[in-house]
DOLO-830277 format. One line per 4 residues: number of its first residue (from 1); their letters; for each residue x, y, z of N, C-alpha, C, CB. Coordinates in nm, 2 decimals. Glycine has a CB too. Example, Ala and Ser with C-alpha at 12.3 -4.5 7.8 and 13.67 -1.06 7.14 Angstrom:
1 = as = 1.32:-0.57:0.78:1.23:-0.45:0.78:1.32:-0.33:0.78:1.13:-0.45:0.90 ~ 1.28:-0.22:0.71:1.37:-0.11:0.71:1.29:0.00:0.79:1.41:-0.06:0.57
END
This chain:
1 = msen = -11.40:-12.42:2.11:-11.49:-12.56:2.11:-11.42:-12.68:2.10:-11.59:-12.57:1.98 ~ -11.27:-12.69:2.07:-11.19:-12.82:2.04:-11.18:-12.89:2.16:-11.06:-12.79:1.98 ~ -11.17:-12.82:2.28:-11.15:-12.88:2.38:-11.28:-13.00:2.47:-11.11:-12.77:2.43 ~ -11.21:-13.15:2.42:-11.33:-13.26:2.46:-11.41:-13.26:2.37:-11.40:-13.25:2.58
5 = iqrm = -11.42:-13.24:2.24:-11.51:-13.25:2.17:-11.50:-13.37:2.09:-11.52:-13.15:2.11 ~ -11.62:-13.47:2.11:-11.62:-13.64:2.07:-11.69:-13.57:1.94:-11.74:-13.79:2.20 ~ -11.66:-13.71:1.82:-11.74:-13.70:1.68:-11.86:-13.86:1.68:-11.58:-13.70:1.53 ~ -11.97:-13.83:1.72:-12.05:-13.96:1.72:-12.13:-13.93:1.61:-12.13:-13.99:1.86
9 = rfyd = -12.15:-14.05:1.58:-12.27:-14.10:1.48:-12.40:-14.09:1.56:-12.26:-14.25:1.42 ~ -12.46:-14.03:1.43:-12.65:-13.99:1.48:-12.71:-14.07:1.52:-12.75:-13.95:1.38 ~ -12.66:-14.18:1.49:-12.76:-14.33:1.52:-12.72:-14.37:1.67:-12.71:-14.49:1.39 ~ -12.61:-14.32:1.70:-12.52:-14.33:1.84:-12.59:-14.26:1.94:-12.36:-14.26:1.82
13 = vfli = -12.68:-14.16:1.88:-12.71:-14.07:1.99:-12.86:-14.09:1.98:-12.65:-13.90:1.98 ~ -12.92:-14.09:1.88:-13.10:-14.09:1.87:-13.08:-14.19:1.82:-13.22:-13.98:1.78 ~ -13.25:-14.25:1.85:-13.29:-14.41:1.79:-13.44:-14.35:1.70:-13.34:-14.56:1.96 ~ -13.45:-14.40:1.61:-13.58:-14.41:1.54:-13.62:-14.48:1.56:-13.59:-14.41:1.44
17 = npdg = -13.82:-14.44:1.61:-13.89:-14.52:1.70:-14.00:-14.55:1.52:-13.98:-14.42:1.88 ~ -14.05:-14.66:1.58:-14.12:-14.73:1.43:-14.21:-14.64:1.39:-14.22:-14.88:1.44 ~ -14.30:-14.52:1.41:-14.38:-14.40:1.42:-14.30:-14.31:1.34:-14.40:-14.34:1.57 ~ -14.15:-14.33:1.35:-14.04:-14.21:1.28:-14.01:-14.09:1.33:-14.07:-14.18:1.16
21 = sltp = -14.06:-14.06:1.47:-14.00:-14.02:1.61:-13.87:-14.05:1.60:-14.05:-14.09:1.75 ~ -13.79:-13.97:1.65:-13.68:-13.95:1.72:-13.69:-14.00:1.88:-13.65:-13.81:1.69 ~ -13.59:-14.06:1.92:-13.59:-14.05:2.12:-13.41:-14.04:2.10:-13.66:-14.28:2.26 ~ -13.38:-13.93:2.21:-13.25:-13.97:2.24:-13.21:-14.08:2.31:-13.21:-13.88:2.29
25 = qrti = -13.08:-14.16:2.30:-13.03:-14.25:2.37:-12.98:-14.21:2.53:-12.93:-14.30:2.27 ~ -12.97:-14.08:2.51:-12.88:-14.06:2.66:-12.96:-13.90:2.69:-12.66:-14.06:2.65 ~ -12.90:-13.86:2.78:-12.99:-13.72:2.78:-12.86:-13.62:2.75:-13.09:-13.68:2.96 ~ -12.90:-13.52:2.64:-12.84:-13.44:2.56:-12.89:-13.29:2.61:-12.85:-13.47:2.41
29 = rigg = -12.82:-13.20:2.53:-12.85:-13.06:2.61:-12.80:-12.98:2.44:-12.73:-13.02:2.81 ~ -12.92:-12.90:2.37:-12.85:-12.84:2.31:-12.88:-12.69:2.33:-12.86:-12.87:2.20 ~ -12.80:-12.61:2.35:-12.89:-12.43:2.35:-12.99:-12.42:2.46:-13.02:-12.40:2.18 ~ -12.93:-12.51:2.56:-12.95:-12.44:2.69:-13.07:-12.55:2.75:-12.99:-12.26:2.68
33 = vtfg = -13.13:-12.59:2.63:-13.27:-12.73:2.64:-13.20:-12.88:2.67:-13.38:-12.75:2.45 ~ -13.25:-12.94:2.79:-13.20:-13.07:2.79:-13.31:-13.15:2.79:-13.12:-13.09:2.89 ~ -13.29:-13.25:2.75:-13.41:-13.38:2.74:-13.31:-13.50:2.72:-13.55:-13.35:2.59 ~ -13.41:-13.63:2.77:-13.32:-13.73:2.74:-13.42:-13.85:2.70:-13.21:-13.76:2.87
37 = pgvr = -13.37:-13.97:2.70:-13.46:-14.08:2.68:-13.60:-14.11:2.76:-13.39:-14.18:2.71 ~ -13.72:-14.12:2.66:-13.81:-14.09:2.67:-13.90:-13.97:2.60:-13.80:-14.10:2.74 ~ -13.83:-13.91:2.56:-13.86:-13.79:2.47:-13.88:-13.85:2.38:-13.77:-13.68:2.44 ~ -13.98:-13.80:2.27:-14.03:-13.82:2.13:-14.06:-13.72:2.05:-14.14:-13.88:2.13
41 = fgrg = -13.99:-13.70:1.96:-14.06:-13.57:1.89:-14.03:-13.62:1.76:-14.01:-13.41:1.93 ~ -14.14:-13.51:1.61:-14.13:-13.55:1.53:-14.07:-13.44:1.42:-14.25:-13.61:1.52 ~ -14.04:-13.47:1.30:-13.98:-13.40:1.21:-14.08:-13.23:1.21:-13.99:-13.50:1.05 ~ -14.02:-13.16:1.19:-14.03:-13.01:1.23:-14.02:-12.89:1.39:-14.15:-13.01:1.20
45 = vkfs = -14.00:-13.04:1.51:-14.02:-13.01:1.60:-13.87:-12.95:1.64:-14.08:-13.10:1.67 ~ -13.85:-12.84:1.69:-13.71:-12.77:1.67:-13.69:-12.74:1.82:-13.70:-12.61:1.56 ~ -13.57:-12.76:1.87:-13.49:-12.74:2.01:-13.38:-12.64:1.96:-13.43:-12.89:2.09 ~ -13.42:-12.53:2.02:-13.30:-12.44:2.02:-13.26:-12.39:1.87:-13.17:-12.52:2.09
49 = gidf = -13.39:-12.39:1.80:-13.41:-12.37:1.70:-13.34:-12.46:1.56:-13.38:-12.26:1.72 ~ -13.30:-12.60:1.60:-13.25:-12.74:1.54:-13.36:-12.81:1.53:-13.16:-12.84:1.62 ~ -13.39:-12.85:1.41:-13.50:-12.97:1.37:-13.40:-13.09:1.32:-13.61:-12.91:1.22 ~ -13.35:-13.19:1.42:-13.28:-13.31:1.42:-13.29:-13.36:1.30:-13.30:-13.40:1.51
53 = fdyl = -13.39:-13.38:1.23:-13.50:-13.44:1.11:-13.35:-13.38:0.98:-13.74:-13.31:1.10 ~ -13.34:-13.30:1.03:-13.25:-13.21:0.89:-13.08:-13.24:0.91:-13.28:-12.98:0.91 ~ -13.06:-13.31:1.03:-12.95:-13.39:1.02:-12.89:-13.57:1.01:-12.91:-13.35:1.12 ~ -13.02:-13.60:0.99:-13.01:-13.74:1.03:-12.92:-13.84:0.94:-13.15:-13.79:1.02
57 = gqdi = -12.83:-13.87:1.01:-12.72:-13.94:0.98:-12.57:-13.88:0.95:-12.76:-14.00:0.87 ~ -12.58:-13.75:0.98:-12.47:-13.69:1.01:-12.38:-13.70:1.15:-12.51:-13.58:0.99 ~ -12.28:-13.70:1.11:-12.20:-13.72:1.26:-12.24:-13.56:1.35:-11.99:-13.74:1.23 ~ -12.20:-13.62:1.48:-12.27:-13.49:1.58:-12.12:-13.45:1.65:-12.41:-13.56:1.73
61 = avid = -12.09:-13.32:1.66:-11.99:-13.31:1.75:-12.05:-13.26:1.90:-11.89:-13.22:1.69 ~ -12.01:-13.32:1.99:-12.05:-13.33:2.17:-11.94:-13.32:2.23:-12.11:-13.47:2.23 ~ -11.99:-13.26:2.34:-11.90:-13.28:2.46:-11.96:-13.33:2.56:-11.83:-13.17:2.50 ~ -11.91:-13.45:2.64:-12.00:-13.52:2.76:-11.95:-13.45:2.91:-11.99:-13.71:2.76
65 = ingi = -12.06:-13.36:2.93:-12.01:-13.25:3.07:-12.11:-13.40:3.17:-12.12:-13.00:3.08 ~ -12.05:-13.45:3.21:-12.16:-13.53:3.38:-12.17:-13.61:3.32:-12.34:-13.48:3.45 ~ -12.22:-13.70:3.20:-12.30:-13.79:3.16:-12.42:-13.71:3.04:-12.36:-13.85:3.31 ~ -12.36:-13.63:3.04:-12.51:-13.49:2.96:-12.42:-13.46:2.80:-12.53:-13.26:3.09
69 = leik = -12.48:-13.54:2.73:-12.41:-13.50:2.56:-12.46:-13.35:2.55:-12.50:-13.60:2.40 ~ -12.37:-13.23:2.53:-12.38:-13.11:2.49:-12.35:-13.12:2.32:-12.29:-13.02:2.58 ~ -12.49:-13.04:2.27:-12.44:-13.08:2.13:-12.39:-12.95:2.08:-12.56:-13.15:2.02 ~ -12.29:-12.96:2.02:-12.19:-12.83:1.98:-12.24:-12.82:1.80:-11.97:-12.87:2.02
73 = gfyn = -12.24:-12.92:1.76:-12.27:-12.87:1.58:-12.29:-13.00:1.50:-12.10:-12.78:1.50 ~ -12.28:-12.99:1.39:-12.31:-13.16:1.30:-12.20:-13.12:1.20:-12.50:-13.20:1.20 ~ -12.18:-13.23:1.17:-12.06:-13.23:1.03:-12.08:-13.24:0.93:-11.97:-13.32:1.02 ~ -12.06:-13.18:0.82:-12.12:-13.23:0.69:-12.08:-13.35:0.63:-12.10:-13.15:0.61
77 = p = -12.21:-13.40:0.56:-12.16:-13.51:0.48:-12.09:-13.55:0.42:-12.19:-13.54:0.44
END
């Protein structure tokens, strides 16, 4: 997993919208689910079992694969 892993800040990957929802700033993939800018989701919505609101502000381990950020995990605060 260490190969090509980058550490990114949460807020460099996601925007918090005025209504409190999140939107990815780039196309991301987690556990085989791919989605990108324009997708809005709120607390309690899970992608591959992950509620991103549980990780607000934490750094994210990603691999950039042809412009898609594949999320590999989250760093402890």
